A tleap script that builds the chain and sets N, CA, C and O, in Angstrom:
source leaprc.protein.ff14SB
mol = sequence {
  NMET PRO THR ASN MET LEU PHE GLY ILE ILE
  ILE LEU VAL ALA GLY VAL VAL MET LEU GLY
  PHE GLY LEU ASN ALA SER ASN ALA PRO MET
  GLU GLN LEU SER GLU THR VAL THR GLY ARG
  TYR THR ASP MET THR MET TRP TYR LEU ILE
  VAL GLY ALA ALA ALA ALA CYS GLY GLY VAL
  ALA LEU MET VAL PHE GLY ARG LYS CTHR
}
set mol.1.N position { -33.692 -93.864 59.445 }
set mol.1.CA position { -33.045 -94.433 58.286 }
set mol.1.C position { -33.758 -92.334 57.994 }
set mol.1.O position { -34.743 -91.746 58.440 }
set mol.2.N position { -33.103 -92.083 57.461 }
set mol.2.CA position { -33.430 -90.426 56.382 }
set mol.2.C position { -35.004 -90.881 55.508 }
set mol.2.O position { -35.851 -91.771 55.587 }
set mol.3.N position { -34.753 -89.730 54.726 }
set mol.3.CA position { -36.104 -89.899 53.915 }
set mol.3.C position { -35.630 -90.273 52.711 }
set mol.3.O position { -36.165 -91.138 52.018 }
set mol.4.N position { -34.397 -89.516 52.343 }
set mol.4.CA position { -33.309 -88.951 51.119 }
set mol.4.C position { -33.066 -91.034 50.755 }
set mol.4.O position { -33.102 -91.741 49.747 }
set mol.5.N position { -32.783 -91.318 52.574 }
set mol.5.CA position { -31.860 -92.595 51.404 }
set mol.5.C position { -33.045 -93.787 50.791 }
set mol.5.O position { -33.124 -94.492 49.786 }
set mol.6.N position { -34.151 -93.472 52.421 }
set mol.6.CA position { -35.209 -93.799 51.582 }
set mol.6.C position { -35.067 -93.709 50.166 }
set mol.6.O position { -34.141 -94.078 49.444 }
set mol.7.N position { -36.390 -93.031 49.840 }
set mol.7.CA position { -36.493 -92.130 48.370 }
set mol.7.C position { -34.985 -93.232 47.351 }
set mol.7.O position { -35.164 -94.216 46.634 }
set mol.8.N position { -33.839 -92.636 47.653 }
set mol.8.CA position { -32.878 -93.358 47.141 }
set mol.8.C position { -32.797 -94.705 46.557 }
set mol.8.O position { -32.594 -95.168 45.435 }
set mol.9.N position { -33.018 -95.134 47.664 }
set mol.9.CA position { -33.535 -96.454 47.347 }
set mol.9.C position { -34.287 -97.679 46.383 }
set mol.9.O position { -34.028 -98.728 45.793 }
set mol.10.N position { -35.686 -96.503 46.754 }
set mol.10.CA position { -36.602 -96.744 46.427 }
set mol.10.C position { -36.202 -96.325 44.835 }
set mol.10.O position { -36.308 -97.381 44.210 }
set mol.11.N position { -35.934 -95.628 44.230 }
set mol.11.CA position { -35.987 -94.587 43.106 }
set mol.11.C position { -34.758 -96.162 42.733 }
set mol.11.O position { -35.520 -97.023 42.292 }
set mol.12.N position { -33.164 -96.804 42.761 }
set mol.12.CA position { -32.352 -97.748 42.133 }
set mol.12.C position { -33.151 -98.714 42.638 }
set mol.12.O position { -32.450 -98.753 43.650 }
set mol.13.N position { -33.820 -99.375 42.817 }
set mol.13.CA position { -34.596 -100.875 43.051 }
set mol.13.C position { -35.225 -100.152 41.078 }
set mol.13.O position { -34.715 -100.539 40.027 }
set mol.14.N position { -35.938 -99.505 41.144 }
set mol.14.CA position { -37.466 -99.107 40.472 }
set mol.14.C position { -36.253 -99.038 39.037 }
set mol.14.O position { -36.578 -99.512 37.948 }
set mol.15.N position { -34.611 -98.263 39.302 }
set mol.15.CA position { -33.911 -98.326 37.918 }
set mol.15.C position { -33.385 -99.363 37.384 }
set mol.15.O position { -33.434 -99.599 36.177 }
set mol.16.N position { -32.860 -100.044 38.193 }
set mol.16.CA position { -32.281 -102.009 38.704 }
set mol.16.C position { -33.313 -102.901 37.770 }
set mol.16.O position { -32.936 -103.805 37.024 }
set mol.17.N position { -34.998 -102.386 37.987 }
set mol.17.CA position { -35.986 -103.281 37.286 }
set mol.17.C position { -35.897 -102.948 35.848 }
set mol.17.O position { -35.535 -103.761 34.998 }
set mol.18.N position { -36.343 -101.359 35.531 }
set mol.18.CA position { -36.424 -101.139 34.171 }
set mol.18.C position { -35.672 -102.256 33.430 }
set mol.18.O position { -35.973 -103.141 32.629 }
set mol.19.N position { -33.632 -101.464 34.565 }
set mol.19.CA position { -32.755 -102.183 33.474 }
set mol.19.C position { -33.083 -103.897 33.086 }
set mol.19.O position { -32.494 -104.553 32.227 }
set mol.20.N position { -34.040 -104.306 33.868 }
set mol.20.CA position { -33.362 -105.709 33.781 }
set mol.20.C position { -34.785 -105.670 32.451 }
set mol.20.O position { -34.518 -106.159 31.354 }
set mol.21.N position { -35.929 -105.188 32.642 }
set mol.21.CA position { -36.757 -105.309 31.582 }
set mol.21.C position { -36.160 -104.713 30.357 }
set mol.21.O position { -36.456 -105.464 29.427 }
set mol.22.N position { -35.467 -103.726 29.935 }
set mol.22.CA position { -34.580 -103.507 29.168 }
set mol.22.C position { -33.787 -104.152 28.283 }
set mol.22.O position { -33.759 -103.940 27.070 }
set mol.23.N position { -32.830 -105.320 29.175 }
set mol.23.CA position { -32.002 -106.693 29.273 }
set mol.23.C position { -32.949 -107.785 28.932 }
set mol.23.O position { -32.492 -108.816 28.439 }
set mol.24.N position { -34.041 -107.680 29.114 }
set mol.24.CA position { -34.500 -109.011 28.938 }
set mol.24.C position { -35.598 -108.843 28.195 }
set mol.24.O position { -36.580 -109.564 28.370 }
set mol.25.N position { -35.558 -107.357 26.786 }
set mol.25.CA position { -36.591 -106.810 25.866 }
set mol.25.C position { -34.985 -106.902 24.659 }
set mol.25.O position { -35.189 -107.160 23.473 }
set mol.26.N position { -33.794 -106.707 25.069 }
set mol.26.CA position { -32.996 -107.195 23.625 }
set mol.26.C position { -32.448 -107.763 23.681 }
set mol.26.O position { -31.268 -107.445 23.539 }
set mol.27.N position { -32.812 -109.127 23.940 }
set mol.27.CA position { -32.787 -110.192 24.088 }
set mol.27.C position { -34.304 -111.144 23.032 }
set mol.27.O position { -34.439 -112.343 22.787 }
set mol.28.N position { -34.849 -110.399 22.799 }
set mol.28.CA position { -36.113 -111.145 22.610 }
set mol.28.C position { -35.431 -111.432 21.261 }
set mol.28.O position { -34.419 -110.921 20.782 }
set mol.29.N position { -36.472 -112.645 20.638 }
set mol.29.CA position { -36.230 -113.123 19.053 }
set mol.29.C position { -36.523 -111.915 17.807 }
set mol.29.O position { -35.715 -111.595 16.935 }
set mol.30.N position { -37.857 -111.381 17.991 }
set mol.30.CA position { -37.977 -109.803 17.306 }
set mol.30.C position { -36.790 -108.763 17.216 }
set mol.30.O position { -36.290 -108.254 16.213 }
set mol.31.N position { -36.361 -108.526 19.096 }
set mol.31.CA position { -36.330 -107.316 19.530 }
set mol.31.C position { -34.316 -108.006 18.343 }
set mol.31.O position { -33.906 -107.027 17.719 }
set mol.32.N position { -33.407 -109.240 18.121 }
set mol.32.CA position { -32.976 -109.521 18.023 }
set mol.32.C position { -32.679 -109.437 16.338 }
set mol.32.O position { -31.735 -108.956 15.711 }
set mol.33.N position { -33.848 -110.086 15.932 }
set mol.33.CA position { -34.051 -109.788 13.882 }
set mol.33.C position { -34.097 -108.031 13.834 }
set mol.33.O position { -33.306 -107.610 12.989 }
set mol.34.N position { -34.870 -106.910 14.576 }
set mol.34.CA position { -34.753 -105.537 14.427 }
set mol.34.C position { -33.574 -105.105 14.409 }
set mol.34.O position { -33.164 -104.490 13.425 }
set mol.35.N position { -32.812 -105.333 15.464 }
set mol.35.CA position { -31.480 -104.788 15.151 }
set mol.35.C position { -30.176 -105.207 14.308 }
set mol.35.O position { -29.267 -104.420 14.046 }
set mol.36.N position { -30.230 -107.106 13.765 }
set mol.36.CA position { -30.574 -107.103 13.037 }
set mol.36.C position { -30.300 -106.129 11.739 }
set mol.36.O position { -29.392 -105.445 11.267 }
set mol.37.N position { -32.023 -106.598 11.389 }
set mol.37.CA position { -31.654 -104.960 9.805 }
set mol.37.C position { -31.109 -103.829 10.508 }
set mol.37.O position { -29.941 -103.442 10.463 }
set mol.38.N position { -31.993 -103.372 11.116 }
set mol.38.CA position { -31.793 -102.120 11.327 }
set mol.38.C position { -30.267 -101.571 12.059 }
set mol.38.O position { -29.720 -100.520 11.723 }
set mol.39.N position { -29.761 -102.465 13.056 }
set mol.39.CA position { -28.469 -102.147 13.850 }
set mol.39.C position { -28.654 -101.109 14.647 }
set mol.39.O position { -27.824 -100.211 14.507 }
set mol.40.N position { -29.344 -100.973 15.309 }
set mol.40.CA position { -30.362 -101.089 16.625 }
set mol.40.C position { -31.243 -101.379 17.191 }
set mol.40.O position { -31.723 -102.464 16.863 }
set mol.41.N position { -31.771 -100.799 18.047 }
set mol.41.CA position { -32.815 -101.376 19.652 }
set mol.41.C position { -34.181 -100.657 19.143 }
set mol.41.O position { -34.052 -99.463 18.872 }
set mol.42.N position { -35.461 -101.218 18.979 }
set mol.42.CA position { -36.406 -100.703 18.869 }
set mol.42.C position { -36.264 -99.149 19.973 }
set mol.42.O position { -35.344 -98.968 20.770 }
set mol.43.N position { -37.283 -98.307 19.762 }
set mol.43.CA position { -37.179 -97.225 20.646 }
set mol.43.C position { -37.232 -97.272 22.114 }
set mol.43.O position { -36.636 -96.594 22.952 }
set mol.44.N position { -38.548 -98.751 22.297 }
set mol.44.CA position { -38.888 -98.046 24.167 }
set mol.44.C position { -37.930 -99.229 24.394 }
set mol.44.O position { -38.113 -99.313 25.609 }
set mol.45.N position { -37.072 -100.173 24.135 }
set mol.45.CA position { -35.921 -100.820 24.556 }
set mol.45.C position { -35.284 -100.009 25.025 }
set mol.45.O position { -35.069 -100.090 26.234 }
set mol.46.N position { -34.532 -98.520 24.000 }
set mol.46.CA position { -34.114 -98.014 24.984 }
set mol.46.C position { -33.965 -96.919 25.315 }
set mol.46.O position { -32.932 -96.340 25.652 }
set mol.47.N position { -35.505 -96.386 25.201 }
set mol.47.CA position { -36.029 -95.885 26.624 }
set mol.47.C position { -36.283 -96.651 28.253 }
set mol.47.O position { -36.226 -96.117 29.361 }
set mol.48.N position { -36.573 -98.082 27.884 }
set mol.48.CA position { -36.396 -99.336 29.159 }
set mol.48.C position { -34.818 -99.030 29.587 }
set mol.48.O position { -34.657 -98.894 30.800 }
set mol.49.N position { -33.407 -98.881 28.598 }
set mol.49.CA position { -32.549 -98.673 29.017 }
set mol.49.C position { -31.664 -97.720 29.452 }
set mol.49.O position { -30.549 -97.871 29.950 }
set mol.50.N position { -32.181 -96.885 29.251 }
set mol.50.CA position { -31.601 -95.214 29.311 }
set mol.50.C position { -32.176 -94.450 30.599 }
set mol.50.O position { -31.522 -93.687 31.309 }
set mol.51.N position { -34.006 -94.923 30.824 }
set mol.51.CA position { -34.271 -94.048 31.634 }
set mol.51.C position { -33.748 -95.214 33.116 }
set mol.51.O position { -33.528 -94.739 34.230 }
set mol.52.N position { -33.610 -96.979 32.769 }
set mol.52.CA position { -33.715 -97.583 33.986 }
set mol.52.C position { -32.011 -97.136 34.266 }
set mol.52.O position { -31.888 -96.787 35.441 }
set mol.53.N position { -31.077 -97.082 33.720 }
set mol.53.CA position { -29.592 -96.619 33.883 }
set mol.53.C position { -29.301 -94.831 34.320 }
set mol.53.O position { -28.275 -94.234 34.646 }
set mol.54.N position { -30.269 -94.531 34.195 }
set mol.54.CA position { -30.887 -92.516 34.796 }
set mol.54.C position { -30.808 -92.848 36.503 }
set mol.54.O position { -29.942 -92.619 37.347 }
set mol.55.N position { -31.943 -93.398 36.549 }
set mol.55.CA position { -32.799 -93.562 37.246 }
set mol.55.C position { -32.514 -94.567 38.421 }
set mol.55.O position { -33.392 -94.611 39.283 }
set mol.56.N position { -31.149 -95.583 38.625 }
set mol.56.CA position { -30.325 -96.170 39.125 }
set mol.56.C position { -29.297 -95.370 39.579 }
set mol.56.O position { -28.997 -95.457 40.770 }
set mol.57.N position { -28.392 -94.214 38.494 }
set mol.57.CA position { -27.416 -93.721 39.067 }
set mol.57.C position { -28.130 -92.957 40.104 }
set mol.57.O position { -27.993 -93.429 41.232 }
set mol.58.N position { -28.893 -91.847 40.009 }
set mol.58.CA position { -30.050 -91.386 40.866 }
set mol.58.C position { -29.859 -92.298 42.067 }
set mol.58.O position { -28.857 -92.473 42.759 }
set mol.59.N position { -30.762 -92.698 42.122 }
set mol.59.CA position { -31.110 -93.312 43.097 }
set mol.59.C position { -29.950 -94.072 44.204 }
set mol.59.O position { -30.086 -94.709 45.249 }
set mol.60.N position { -28.127 -93.412 42.938 }
set mol.60.CA position { -27.346 -94.745 43.904 }
set mol.60.C position { -26.464 -92.262 45.060 }
set mol.60.O position { -25.843 -92.014 46.093 }
set mol.61.N position { -26.929 -91.552 44.157 }
set mol.61.CA position { -26.785 -90.821 44.067 }
set mol.61.C position { -27.146 -89.824 44.575 }
set mol.61.O position { -26.448 -88.814 44.487 }
set mol.62.N position { -28.501 -89.822 45.344 }
set mol.62.CA position { -29.215 -89.090 46.181 }
set mol.62.C position { -29.152 -90.124 48.095 }
set mol.62.O position { -29.449 -89.616 49.177 }
set mol.63.N position { -28.800 -91.203 47.915 }
set mol.63.CA position { -28.308 -92.221 48.982 }
set mol.63.C position { -26.950 -91.593 49.219 }
set mol.63.O position { -26.272 -91.391 50.227 }
set mol.64.N position { -26.848 -91.437 48.362 }
set mol.64.CA position { -24.799 -90.522 48.697 }
set mol.64.C position { -24.891 -89.848 49.067 }
set mol.64.O position { -24.272 -89.641 50.110 }
set mol.65.N position { -26.002 -88.639 48.373 }
set mol.65.CA position { -25.033 -87.708 48.546 }
set mol.65.C position { -26.194 -86.912 48.992 }
set mol.65.O position { -25.741 -85.811 49.306 }
set mol.66.N position { -27.660 -86.937 49.198 }
set mol.66.CA position { -29.082 -86.537 49.995 }
set mol.66.C position { -28.488 -85.525 50.992 }
set mol.66.O position { -27.347 -85.242 51.357 }
set mol.67.N position { -30.007 -85.001 51.350 }
set mol.67.CA position { -29.378 -84.067 52.342 }
set mol.67.C position { -29.408 -84.892 53.846 }
set mol.67.O position { -30.513 -85.074 54.357 }
set mol.68.N position { -28.612 -85.213 54.299 }
set mol.68.CA position { -28.792 -85.912 56.093 }
set mol.68.C position { -30.073 -84.824 56.817 }
set mol.68.O position { -29.882 -83.650 57.136 }
set mol.69.N position { -31.738 -85.802 56.992 }
set mol.69.CA position { -32.384 -85.056 57.896 }
set mol.69.C position { -33.095 -85.935 59.185 }
set mol.69.O position { -33.712 -85.343 60.070 }
savepdb mol mol.pdb
quit
């Protein structure tokens, strides 16, 4: 298995885990209350969602378009 594909899989899994944490945090009662009052999620939840999505996309891109060695 090429090294780039292995790194891509690792980054993809890390991104999916972070997305899971972000989605779980967005359903927490205090997060729901905060969103109801302010109209947006807290900064930490947004970071989990943004970084998780970026890492998942980057992992897929590295697996598909990475240099084959």
